C-alpha positions as a LaTeX table, in Angstrom:
\begin{tabular}{lrrr}
\hline
Residue & $x$ (\AA) & $y$ (\AA) & $z$ (\AA) \\
\hline
Met1 & $-9.64$ & $-22.50$ & 10.17 \\
Ile2 & $-8.05$ & $-23.55$ & 13.25 \\
Gly3 & $-9.84$ & $-25.49$ & 15.88 \\
Gly4 & $-13.26$ & $-24.76$ & 14.02 \\
Ile5 & $-12.36$ & $-21.00$ & 14.45 \\
Arg6 & $-12.67$ & $-19.32$ & 11.16 \\
Ile7 & $-9.06$ & $-17.48$ & 10.55 \\
Gly8 & $-9.47$ & $-13.72$ & 9.30 \\
Gly9 & $-9.29$ & $-10.18$ & 10.49 \\
Leu10 & $-7.50$ & $-9.48$ & 13.79 \\
Val11 & $-8.01$ & $-13.10$ & 15.17 \\
Pro12 & $-4.81$ & $-14.85$ & 13.24 \\
Leu13 & $-2.57$ & $-12.18$ & 14.07 \\
Cys14 & $-3.47$ & $-12.36$ & 17.55 \\
Leu15 & $-3.11$ & $-16.14$ & 17.67 \\
Val16 & 0.38 & $-15.76$ & 15.67 \\
Phe17 & 1.42 & $-13.63$ & 18.08 \\
Leu18 & 0.42 & $-16.06$ & 21.22 \\
Leu19 & 2.36 & $-18.82$ & 18.86 \\
Ala20 & 5.44 & $-16.72$ & 18.41 \\
Gly21 & 6.19 & $-15.77$ & 21.75 \\
Cys22 & 4.95 & $-11.85$ & 21.36 \\
Asp23 & 5.08 & $-11.51$ & 24.70 \\
Lys24 & 8.97 & $-11.16$ & 24.23 \\
Leu25 & 8.52 & $-8.68$ & 21.01 \\
Gln26 & 7.50 & $-6.04$ & 23.43 \\
Asp27 & 10.88 & $-5.83$ & 24.45 \\
Ser28 & 12.87 & $-6.33$ & 21.88 \\
Gly29 & 12.80 & $-2.82$ & 20.57 \\
Leu30 & 11.14 & $-4.06$ & 16.99 \\
Pro31 & 9.24 & $-0.64$ & 15.73 \\
Phe32 & 11.78 & 1.27 & 13.61 \\
Val33 & 14.55 & 3.27 & 15.45 \\
Pro34 & 15.58 & 6.54 & 13.19 \\
Ser35 & 19.17 & 5.83 & 13.65 \\
Glu36 & 19.04 & 2.24 & 12.02 \\
Ser37 & 19.20 & 1.70 & 8.27 \\
Asn38 & 16.56 & 0.08 & 6.60 \\
Glu39 & 18.28 & $-2.72$ & 5.72 \\
Glu40 & 18.75 & $-3.16$ & 9.78 \\
His41 & 15.28 & $-2.67$ & 10.50 \\
Leu42 & 14.37 & $-5.36$ & 7.60 \\
Ala43 & 16.88 & $-7.52$ & 9.22 \\
Arg44 & 15.50 & $-7.18$ & 12.60 \\
Leu45 & 12.04 & $-8.17$ & 10.99 \\
Arg46 & 13.31 & $-11.05$ & 9.01 \\
Glu47 & 14.52 & $-12.24$ & 12.47 \\
Arg48 & 11.01 & $-13.22$ & 13.34 \\
Gly49 & 10.56 & $-15.29$ & 10.11 \\
Ala50 & 8.26 & $-17.72$ & 11.76 \\
Leu51 & 5.76 & $-15.22$ & 12.61 \\
Leu52 & 5.96 & $-14.16$ & 8.67 \\
Leu53 & 5.87 & $-17.85$ & 7.25 \\
Trp54 & 3.02 & $-18.63$ & 10.05 \\
Ile55 & 0.47 & $-16.06$ & 8.79 \\
Ser56 & 1.51 & $-16.25$ & 4.82 \\
Ser57 & 0.66 & $-20.06$ & 5.43 \\
Leu58 & $-3.00$ & $-19.08$ & 6.05 \\
Pro59 & $-4.03$ & $-16.34$ & 3.11 \\
Glu60 & $-7.03$ & $-14.50$ & 3.01 \\
Ser61 & $-9.72$ & $-15.60$ & 0.97 \\
Gly62 & $-9.26$ & $-14.72$ & $-2.67$ \\
Leu63 & $-5.60$ & $-13.92$ & $-2.42$ \\
Ser64 & $-3.09$ & $-15.34$ & $-4.39$ \\
Ala65 & $-0.01$ & $-16.58$ & $-2.83$ \\
Ala66 & 2.21 & $-13.54$ & $-4.02$ \\
Glu67 & $-0.96$ & $-11.08$ & $-2.58$ \\
Ala68 & $-1.01$ & $-13.16$ & 0.77 \\
Asp69 & 2.41 & $-13.07$ & 1.20 \\
Phe70 & 2.65 & $-9.19$ & 0.67 \\
His71 & $-0.50$ & $-9.06$ & 3.07 \\
Ala72 & 1.14 & $-10.82$ & 5.64 \\
Arg73 & 4.72 & $-8.66$ & 5.53 \\
Ile74 & 2.79 & $-5.12$ & 5.42 \\
Asn75 & 0.73 & $-6.37$ & 8.29 \\
Gln76 & 3.69 & $-7.53$ & 10.68 \\
His77 & 5.29 & $-4.21$ & 9.38 \\
Arg78 & 2.34 & $-2.15$ & 10.47 \\
Ile79 & 2.09 & $-4.08$ & 13.83 \\
Phe80 & 5.72 & $-3.33$ & 14.51 \\
Thr81 & 5.50 & 0.01 & 13.50 \\
Gly82 & 2.30 & 0.70 & 15.97 \\
Cys83 & $-0.37$ & 0.85 & 13.35 \\
Ala84 & $-3.54$ & $-1.66$ & 13.46 \\
Pro85 & $-3.30$ & $-4.49$ & 10.60 \\
Leu86 & $-4.85$ & $-3.94$ & 7.36 \\
Gly87 & $-7.97$ & $-5.60$ & 6.16 \\
Val88 & $-8.75$ & $-7.22$ & 2.80 \\
His89 & $-11.65$ & $-5.10$ & 0.99 \\
Ser90 & $-12.74$ & $-7.31$ & $-1.91$ \\
Gly91 & $-13.52$ & $-4.36$ & $-3.88$ \\
Met92 & $-10.68$ & $-2.76$ & $-3.41$ \\
Leu93 & $-9.14$ & $-5.98$ & $-4.30$ \\
Ala94 & $-10.62$ & $-6.19$ & $-7.55$ \\
Val95 & $-10.04$ & $-2.53$ & $-8.39$ \\
Ala96 & $-6.23$ & $-3.36$ & $-7.51$ \\
Arg97 & $-6.03$ & $-6.31$ & $-9.59$ \\
Ala98 & $-7.84$ & $-4.73$ & $-12.79$ \\
His99 & $-5.53$ & $-1.75$ & $-12.66$ \\
Ser100 & $-2.28$ & $-4.18$ & $-12.73$ \\
Gln101 & $-3.87$ & $-6.25$ & $-15.35$ \\
Asp102 & $-4.62$ & $-3.06$ & $-17.22$ \\
Met103 & $-1.13$ & $-1.35$ & $-16.90$ \\
His104 & 0.30 & $-5.01$ & $-18.36$ \\
Asp105 & $-2.27$ & $-5.14$ & $-20.92$ \\
Arg106 & $-1.62$ & $-0.97$ & $-22.17$ \\
Ser107 & 1.77 & $-1.36$ & $-21.15$ \\
Phe108 & 1.91 & 1.69 & $-19.54$ \\
Phe109 & 2.94 & 2.26 & $-15.87$ \\
Ser110 & 1.41 & 5.11 & $-13.97$ \\
His111 & $-1.27$ & 5.74 & $-11.15$ \\
Thr112 & $-3.10$ & 7.40 & $-13.88$ \\
Asn113 & $-4.41$ & 5.13 & $-16.97$ \\
Pro114 & $-4.74$ & 5.76 & $-20.33$ \\
Asp115 & $-7.98$ & 7.08 & $-20.09$ \\
Gly116 & $-7.41$ & 9.47 & $-17.33$ \\
Gln117 & $-8.85$ & 7.50 & $-14.41$ \\
Ser118 & $-6.97$ & 7.93 & $-11.23$ \\
Pro119 & $-7.04$ & 5.38 & $-8.33$ \\
Phe120 & $-9.47$ & 7.56 & $-7.03$ \\
Asp121 & $-11.69$ & 7.60 & $-10.07$ \\
Arg122 & $-11.13$ & 3.55 & $-10.00$ \\
Leu123 & $-12.70$ & 3.60 & $-6.52$ \\
Thr124 & $-15.55$ & 5.86 & $-7.20$ \\
Asn125 & $-16.70$ & 3.90 & $-10.50$ \\
Ala126 & $-16.47$ & 0.70 & $-8.62$ \\
Ser127 & $-19.19$ & 2.11 & $-6.11$ \\
Ile128 & $-16.45$ & 2.05 & $-2.99$ \\
Gly129 & $-16.50$ & 5.09 & $-0.69$ \\
Tyr130 & $-13.67$ & 5.80 & 1.67 \\
Ser131 & $-12.52$ & 8.66 & 3.90 \\
Ser132 & $-9.02$ & 8.77 & 2.51 \\
Ala133 & $-6.95$ & 6.72 & 0.12 \\
Gly134 & $-3.61$ & 6.15 & $-1.35$ \\
Glu135 & $-2.05$ & 3.59 & $-3.91$ \\
Asn136 & 1.68 & 2.27 & $-4.39$ \\
Ile137 & 2.64 & 0.86 & $-8.03$ \\
Ala138 & 5.32 & $-1.08$ & $-8.70$ \\
Val139 & 6.82 & $-3.17$ & $-11.81$ \\
Gly140 & 9.27 & $-5.65$ & $-12.01$ \\
Tyr141 & 9.75 & $-6.90$ & $-8.60$ \\
Arg142 & 9.62 & $-10.80$ & $-8.81$ \\
Ser143 & 8.58 & $-11.10$ & $-5.15$ \\
Ala144 & 6.14 & $-9.85$ & $-2.22$ \\
Glu145 & 9.51 & $-9.20$ & $-0.34$ \\
Ala146 & 11.20 & $-7.36$ & $-3.15$ \\
Val147 & 8.09 & $-5.34$ & $-3.86$ \\
Phe148 & 7.82 & $-4.93$ & $-0.22$ \\
Thr149 & 11.78 & $-3.81$ & 0.18 \\
Gly150 & 11.27 & $-1.54$ & $-2.89$ \\
Trp151 & 8.59 & 0.43 & $-1.27$ \\
Tyr152 & 9.83 & 0.19 & 2.31 \\
Asn153 & 12.96 & 1.85 & 0.80 \\
Ser154 & 10.58 & 4.75 & $-0.87$ \\
Ser155 & 9.54 & 7.66 & 1.54 \\
Gly156 & 6.37 & 8.28 & $-0.42$ \\
His157 & 5.47 & 4.12 & $-0.87$ \\
Arg158 & 6.60 & 3.78 & 2.90 \\
Ala159 & 4.41 & 6.82 & 4.21 \\
Asn160 & 1.25 & 4.95 & 2.73 \\
Met161 & 2.25 & 1.67 & 4.12 \\
Glu162 & 2.80 & 3.12 & 7.58 \\
Asn163 & $-0.26$ & 5.47 & 7.58 \\
Cys164 & $-2.28$ & 4.08 & 10.48 \\
Asn165 & $-5.61$ & 5.69 & 9.39 \\
Tyr166 & $-5.63$ & 3.66 & 6.57 \\
Thr167 & $-7.77$ & 0.62 & 7.79 \\
His168 & $-8.14$ & $-1.68$ & 4.61 \\
His169 & $-6.52$ & $-2.49$ & 1.29 \\
Gly170 & $-6.35$ & $-4.06$ & $-1.70$ \\
Ile171 & $-3.49$ & $-5.88$ & $-3.34$ \\
Gly172 & $-3.18$ & $-6.64$ & $-7.27$ \\
Tyr173 & $-0.29$ & $-8.93$ & $-8.87$ \\
Val174 & 0.13 & $-9.72$ & $-12.47$ \\
Glu175 & 3.04 & $-12.41$ & $-12.61$ \\
Ser176 & 3.53 & $-11.61$ & $-16.28$ \\
Gly177 & 5.63 & $-8.54$ & $-15.77$ \\
Asn178 & 5.44 & $-8.71$ & $-12.12$ \\
Tyr179 & 2.82 & $-5.66$ & $-11.90$ \\
Trp180 & 1.63 & $-4.85$ & $-8.44$ \\
Thr181 & $-0.58$ & $-2.16$ & $-7.16$ \\
Asp182 & $-1.68$ & $-1.74$ & $-3.53$ \\
Leu183 & $-4.81$ & 0.23 & $-2.90$ \\
Phe184 & $-5.22$ & 1.77 & 0.70 \\
Ala185 & $-8.16$ & 3.15 & 2.30 \\
Lys186 & $-9.82$ & 4.45 & 5.32 \\
Asp187 & $-13.45$ & 2.85 & 6.15 \\
Pro188 & $-14.13$ & 1.62 & 2.69 \\
His189 & $-17.68$ & 1.28 & 2.13 \\
\hline
\end{tabular}
């Protein structure tokens, strides 16, 4: 809460932009420039670290610290690339966490679990409807920054992160083994 206002959705991002002097960001050329390397773009994002740290200090309800850190990083990146920030969907959060835990517990690494269920099956089984969906998974990345960088440097994973059609996501992180799942969806219901 800030000044009696519950922080959630777009409000904290707008507030963060005001506090971080975002009027200057529009002229800074922060959207990804095709001629620059991924490292150069990430360095420019890191220059705005105060923005990231401020968002990170206000985790969405129910997110672990690592999940909140990733949520802040992906939304900061989406804003800089011209996409709306993603909301956290509690049902998708549960499905993503369950998949990360399942990969850990049954020692597999795949979008499809040993029972043959795809991310789309898992969403349907959780009674979550959507108009489009995608999933990123990773293992071994010890921090939100590391997994963000790994996915950012992979064209397929980056396409999911930068897909402006997606409106929500659910992040699942299991620290033992560092299993990550990020489910994306447009208009989950």
